[in-house]
C-alpha positions as CSV (number, residue, x, y, z in Angstrom):
1,M,-218.3,-69.6,-42.1
2,A,-214.6,-70.0,-40.9
3,T,-212.6,-73.1,-42.0
4,K,-212.0,-75.4,-39.1
5,V,-208.3,-76.3,-38.8
6,L,-206.5,-78.8,-36.7
7,V,-202.9,-78.0,-36.4
8,V,-200.4,-81.0,-35.8
9,D,-196.8,-80.4,-35.1
10,D,-194.5,-81.6,-32.5
11,A,-192.9,-78.2,-32.0
12,V,-195.1,-75.9,-30.2
13,F,-193.4,-72.8,-31.8
14,M,-194.4,-74.1,-35.3
15,R,-197.9,-74.6,-34.1
16,T,-198.1,-71.1,-32.8
17,V,-196.7,-69.9,-36.0
18,L,-199.2,-71.7,-38.2
19,K,-202.0,-70.7,-35.8
20,K,-201.3,-67.2,-36.2
21,M,-201.2,-67.2,-40.0
22,L,-204.4,-69.0,-40.3
23,E,-206.3,-66.9,-37.7
24,E,-205.3,-63.9,-39.6
25,E,-207.0,-65.4,-42.6
26,G,-210.1,-65.8,-40.6
27,M,-209.7,-69.5,-40.2
28,E,-210.8,-71.2,-36.9
29,I,-208.4,-73.4,-35.1
30,V,-210.4,-76.1,-33.6
31,G,-207.5,-78.0,-32.0
32,E,-203.9,-78.9,-32.1
33,A,-201.8,-82.0,-31.4
34,G,-198.1,-82.8,-30.8
35,N,-198.0,-86.3,-32.5
36,G,-199.9,-88.7,-34.8
37,E,-201.8,-90.5,-32.2
38,E,-203.0,-87.3,-30.7
39,A,-203.9,-86.1,-34.1
40,I,-206.0,-89.1,-34.9
41,Q,-207.9,-88.6,-31.5
42,K,-208.4,-84.8,-32.2
43,A,-209.6,-85.4,-35.8
44,K,-212.0,-88.0,-34.6
45,E,-213.4,-85.6,-31.8
46,L,-213.3,-82.6,-33.7
47,Q,-214.0,-83.4,-37.5
48,P,-212.0,-80.5,-38.8
49,E,-212.2,-79.4,-42.4
50,V,-208.5,-79.2,-42.7
51,V,-205.7,-80.8,-40.9
52,T,-202.0,-79.5,-41.2
53,L,-199.8,-82.5,-40.5
54,D,-196.2,-82.5,-39.7
55,I,-194.3,-85.4,-41.1
56,T,-191.7,-85.9,-38.5
57,M,-193.1,-86.4,-35.1
58,P,-192.5,-88.7,-32.0
59,V,-194.9,-91.6,-31.1
60,M,-196.4,-91.7,-34.6
61,D,-195.2,-89.7,-37.7
62,G,-197.4,-87.9,-40.1
63,V,-197.3,-90.4,-42.8
64,Q,-198.5,-93.3,-40.4
65,A,-201.0,-91.1,-39.0
66,L,-202.6,-89.9,-42.2
67,P,-204.7,-92.9,-43.3
68,K,-205.9,-93.3,-39.7
69,I,-207.0,-89.5,-39.7
70,L,-208.9,-89.9,-43.0
71,E,-210.4,-93.1,-41.5
72,V,-211.9,-91.3,-38.5
73,S,-212.6,-88.0,-40.2
74,P,-213.2,-88.9,-43.8
75,N,-214.0,-85.3,-44.9
76,A,-210.8,-83.8,-43.7
77,K,-208.4,-82.3,-46.3
78,V,-204.9,-83.0,-45.0
79,I,-201.9,-80.7,-45.9
80,M,-198.6,-82.3,-45.1
81,C,-195.8,-80.1,-43.6
82,S,-192.3,-81.0,-44.1
83,A,-188.9,-79.8,-43.6
84,M,-186.6,-79.5,-46.8
85,G,-185.2,-83.0,-47.9
86,Q,-188.4,-85.0,-47.1
87,Q,-189.6,-85.2,-50.7
88,A,-189.8,-89.1,-50.5
89,M,-192.1,-89.0,-47.6
90,V,-194.2,-86.2,-49.1
91,V,-194.7,-88.4,-52.2
92,D,-196.0,-91.3,-50.0
93,A,-198.3,-88.9,-48.1
94,I,-199.8,-87.7,-51.3
95,K,-200.4,-91.3,-52.4
96,A,-202.1,-91.9,-49.0
97,G,-204.6,-89.1,-49.5
98,A,-202.9,-85.9,-48.5
99,K,-204.2,-82.9,-50.7
100,D,-200.9,-80.9,-50.8
101,F,-197.9,-80.1,-48.8
102,V,-196.0,-76.9,-47.5
103,V,-192.2,-76.7,-46.7
104,K,-190.9,-75.3,-43.4
105,P,-190.2,-72.5,-42.7
106,F,-193.7,-71.8,-43.6
107,Q,-194.5,-68.8,-46.2
108,K,-198.0,-67.7,-45.4
109,P,-199.1,-67.1,-48.9
110,R,-198.0,-70.8,-49.9
111,V,-199.7,-72.2,-46.6
112,I,-203.0,-70.3,-47.6
113,E,-202.7,-71.4,-51.2
114,A,-202.5,-75.1,-50.2
115,I,-205.5,-74.8,-47.9
116,E,-207.6,-73.0,-50.6
117,N,-206.6,-75.7,-53.1
118,A,-207.3,-78.4,-50.9
119,L,-211.0,-77.1,-50.0
120,K,-211.8,-76.7,-53.8
């Protein structure tokens, strides 16, 4: 059965790149969101197995959204997506329950590895 993934990023381009990578690996993109508030709503509604969560977004960032996503979708494995230089926020996110993180620009092998590790 395909892994159900919710892709969260404020940049449509980044969501598209990520969706294409994951679909090529046979994963099912069940939804996408452009900010933390949308992500919480979609996670509640869709109950994804994996959430790729951008750190820097308008309205509510990934670090703020993370505990709320885990609250409404407790089985979701969250992978943080960060730009270079956001290490401090990544550490906070891992402490708050994120399983792993990937750095932009995305390298497909690393993205797949992070998701596979999170699902173990």
